[in-house]
C-alpha positions in Angstrom: 9.4 1.0 -10.5 12.0 0.2 -8.0 10.5 -3.0 -6.8 11.4 -6.3 -8.4 15.1 -5.4 -9.0 16.4 -7.4 -6.0 18.0 -10.7 -7.1 17.2 -13.5 -4.6 18.4 -17.1 -4.7 15.3 -19.2 -4.4 15.3 -21.9 -1.8 15.9 -25.5 -3.0 13.3 -28.2 -3.0 15.2 -29.9 -0.1 15.2 -26.7 1.9 11.5 -26.2 1.3 10.6 -29.7 2.3 12.7 -29.4 5.5 11.2 -26.0 6.4 8.8 -25.5 9.3 6.4 -23.7 7.0 5.9 -26.9 5.0 5.1 -28.7 8.2 2.5 -26.0 9.1 1.1 -26.1 5.5 0.6 -29.9 5.7 -1.3 -29.4 8.9 -3.4 -26.4 8.1 -3.7 -25.4 4.4 -1.8 -27.5 1.8 -4.4 -28.7 -0.8 -2.7 -32.0 -1.5 -1.9 -33.0 2.0 -2.8 -36.5 3.2 -3.5 -35.1 6.7 -6.8 -33.9 7.9 -6.7 -30.1 7.6 -7.2 -28.3 10.9 -9.7 -25.5 11.2 -8.5 -22.0 11.0 -6.3 -20.8 13.9 -5.6 -17.1 14.1 -2.6 -17.8 16.4 -0.9 -19.6 13.4 -1.2 -16.4 11.4 0.2 -14.3 14.3 3.1 -16.8 14.8 4.1 -16.9 11.2 3.9 -13.2 10.8 6.0 -12.5 14.0 8.5 -15.2 13.3 8.8 -15.7 9.5 7.7 -12.3 8.0 8.3 -9.5 10.5 10.6 -11.6 12.6 12.9 -12.4 9.6 13.0 -8.6 8.8 10.8 -9.3 5.8 13.2 -11.8 4.3 12.2 -12.4 0.7 13.4 -16.0 1.0 11.1 -16.7 3.9 8.2 -15.1 2.1 9.0 -17.2 -1.0 8.6 -20.3 1.0 5.2 -19.1 2.2 4.2 -18.2 -1.4 5.3 -21.7 -2.6 3.0 -23.2 0.0 0.0 -21.2 -1.3 -0.4 -19.6 2.1 -2.4 -16.7 0.9 -4.8 -18.5 -1.4 -5.5 -21.4 0.9 -5.3 -19.9 4.4 -5.0 -16.1 4.7 -7.6 -14.9 2.3 -10.3 -17.6 2.7 -10.2 -16.9 6.5 -10.0 -13.1 6.3 -13.0 -11.3 8.0 -13.7 -7.7 9.0 -11.9 -7.0 12.3 -9.0 -9.3 11.4 -5.7 -8.5 13.1 -3.1 -6.2 11.6 -0.8 -9.3 11.4 -3.4 -11.0 9.2 -3.8 -8.0 7.0 0.0 -7.3 6.7 0.6 -11.0 5.9 -1.8 -10.8 3.0 -0.1 -7.5 1.9 3.4 -9.1 1.9 2.2 -12.1 0.0 0.6 -9.9 -2.7 3.8 -7.9 -2.9 5.8 -11.1 -3.3 3.4 -12.3 -6.1 4.1 -9.0 -8.0 7.8 -9.4 -7.5 7.6 -12.9 -8.9 5.2 -11.7 -11.6 2.6 -14.3 -11.1 -1.2 -14.2 -10.9 -2.3 -11.9 -8.0 -6.0 -11.0 -8.0 -7.4 -14.3 -9.0 -7.5 -15.5 -5.4 -9.5 -12.4 -4.3 -12.0 -12.8 -7.1 -13.0 -16.2 -5.9 -14.1 -14.6 -2.6 -14.4 -10.8 -3.1 -17.0 -10.0 -0.4 -14.5 -8.8 2.1 -12.0 -7.1 -0.2 -13.5 -3.6 0.5 -13.0 -4.2 4.3 -9.5 -5.4 3.7 -8.7 -2.4 1.5 -10.0 0.0 4.2 -7.8 -1.7 6.8 -4.8 -1.2 4.5 -5.6 2.5 4.2 -6.1 2.9 8.0 -2.8 1.1 8.5 -1.0 3.6 6.3 -2.1 6.4 8.6 -1.5 4.4 11.8 1.0 5.4 14.5 4.5 4.0 14.0 4.3 2.4 17.5 1.4 0.2 16.2 2.6 -0.4 12.6 6.2 0.5 12.1 7.7 2.3 9.1 8.9 -0.9 7.4 5.4 -2.3 7.6 3.9 0.9 6.3 6.4 0.8 3.4 4.9 -2.6 2.5 1.5 -1.0 2.6 2.7 1.7 0.3 4.0 -0.8 -2.2 0.6 -2.7 -2.0 -1.4 0.5 -2.6 0.8 1.3 -5.6 0.1 -2.2 -7.0 -3.7 -1.5 -6.6 -3.5 1.8 -8.5 -1.5 0.1 -11.2 -4.2 -2.6 -11.4 -7.1 -0.4 -12.3 -7.9 -2.6 -15.2 -9.2 -5.1 -12.6 -12.6 -4.1 -11.3 -11.8 -5.4 -7.8 -9.0 -2.8 -7.4 -10.7 -0.1 -9.6 -13.8 0.0 -7.4 -11.7 0.8 -4.3 -9.0 3.2 -5.6 -11.2 5.3 -7.8 -12.9 6.8 -4.7 -9.5 8.1 -3.5 -8.7 10.1 -6.7 -12.1 11.3 -7.9 -13.2 14.9 -8.1 -14.5 14.6 -4.5 -10.9 14.5 -3.2 -10.9 18.3 -3.8 -12.5 18.6 -0.4 -8.9 18.7 0.7 -8.2 21.9 -1.2 -8.2 25.4 0.3 -11.6 27.0 -0.6 -9.9 29.7 -2.7 -7.9 27.2 -4.7 -11.0 25.1 -5.3 -12.9 28.1 -6.6 -10.0 29.0 -8.8 -10.0 25.5 -10.3 -13.8 25.6 -10.8 -13.5 28.9 -12.7 -11.1 27.3 -15.1 -13.4 24.2 -15.4 -17.0 25.3 -14.8 -18.4 21.8 -15.6 -16.5 20.4 -12.5 -18.4 22.9 -10.3 -21.6 21.3 -11.6 -20.3 17.8 -10.8 -19.1 19.0 -7.4 -22.6 20.2 -6.5 -24.1 16.9 -7.8 -21.8 14.9 -5.5 -22.7 17.0 -2.5 -26.4 16.5 -3.1 -25.9 12.7 -3.6 -24.0 12.3 -0.3 -26.0 10.6 2.5 -25.5 12.2 6.0 -24.9 8.9 7.6 -22.1 8.1 5.2 -20.5 11.5 5.2 -17.8 10.8 7.8 -16.6 7.7 6.0 -16.7 9.4 2.6 -14.8 12.4 3.9 -12.1 10.2 5.4 -11.7 8.4 2.0 -11.7 11.6 0.0 -9.0 13.2 2.3 -6.9 10.1 2.5 -4.2 10.9 0.0 -4.0 14.4 1.3 -3.5 13.0 4.8 -0.9 10.6 3.5 1.0 13.4 1.8 1.0 15.4 5.1 2.3 12.3 6.9 5.1 11.8 4.3 6.2 15.4 4.7 6.3 15.2 8.5 8.5 12.1 8.2 10.7 13.8 5.6 11.1 16.8 7.9 12.6 14.6 10.7 15.6 13.7 8.5 18.5 16.0 9.2 21.3 16.8 6.8 23.9 15.2 9.1 23.8 12.5 11.8 22.3 9.0 11.8 19.2 8.5 9.6 17.3 5.2 9.9 17.3 3.3 6.6 13.6 2.5 7.1 12.8 6.3 6.9 14.7 6.6 3.6 13.0 3.5 2.1 9.6 4.8 3.1 10.3 8.1 1.4 11.5 6.4 -1.7 8.5 4.2 -1.9 6.2 7.2 -1.3 7.7 9.1 -4.2 7.3 6.0 -6.3 3.6 6.0 -5.5 3.2 9.7 -6.3 5.1 9.3 -9.5 2.8 6.5 -10.7 -0.3 8.5 -9.7 1.0 11.4 -11.8 1.8 9.1 -14.7 -1.7 7.6 -15.0 -4.4 9.8 -16.5 -7.3 8.4 -14.5 -5.5 9.2 -11.2 -3.6 12.3 -12.3 -6.6 14.5 -13.3 -7.7 15.5 -9.8 -4.7 14.3 -7.7 -2.3 16.6 -9.4 -4.1 19.7 -8.1 -4.1 18.4 -4.5 -0.4 17.5 -4.9 0.3 21.0 -6.0 -1.8 22.5 -3.2 0.3 20.6 -0.7 3.6 22.0 -2.1 5.0 18.5 -1.9 7.3 19.0 -4.8 9.0 22.1 -3.2 9.2 20.3 0.2 11.1 17.4 -1.5 13.4 19.8 -3.3 14.2 21.6 -0.1 14.5 18.5 2.1 17.7 17.5 3.8 17.4 14.0 2.4 18.3 15.1 -1.1 21.7 16.4 0.2 22.6 13.2 2.1 24.6 10.5 0.4 21.9 7.9 1.3 19.3 10.2 -0.4 20.8 9.7 -3.8 18.0 7.4 -5.0 15.4 9.7 -3.5 17.0 12.6 -5.2 17.2 10.7 -8.5 13.5 9.7 -8.4 12.6 13.3 -7.5 14.4 14.8 -10.4 13.6 12.1 -13.0 10.0 11.6 -12.3 8.5 14.4 -10.3 10.5 17.3 -11.7 11.3 16.6 -15.3 
């Protein structure tokens, strides 16, 4: 994986003690503080996100200070509720990504209070398909990294229960009918399972189920639409390139894992995503070297 290769000089103890985050932590969430902890204030989350996370251009050093203060464990996650702001959700996502970068315990904090994890995960998925004017590409790239971490954490029931619905046989609802019939002829038992799934579906849940089952297909279409906006010459925003690189990393990992590859591979092929990547202008740009490398080494061995 590409993540985790960045070398960052950690802030010193003196710098942490003098940081405004430490002052906020002492007031709102530090477990060992001698002050009376204030009740949850959503404006604090908004302020930290806009100033220290997004406002710092997602500076790893700023996020490290937040991680050191146990911001996620003691403030973000205990106070997450359905309907939370995108800033709250994105703050959690960036803290999780930082934990993976530092290779420390990640899911333990969620296991202590797992009730709202499905709602949180749904908000992440919706954010990935959101308009760039609401959640910009850099933020959506963070969401891609988080989603990839979830797929690579399927040994944890918390993650497995959420991601398995995205890559089960039911995702074949995205296939062209002719292609689906062709696959069923090759594997007759899957047609039987398909019919069983359809019988089991409750009408009142069908809209939500269909959205989940078509999510990865929708995400691939979104990726290809972004890829198509990159010309062979002229200025290309770095955020677009990073998004495309992270997306390929996600697809590569989905293809590498047997539990996710089994049905996802057919939808991937039906989208012609491999061909679209090969023919894209990005692979011919100097900035697209890493994208091209990942494409060749992982998707097209």
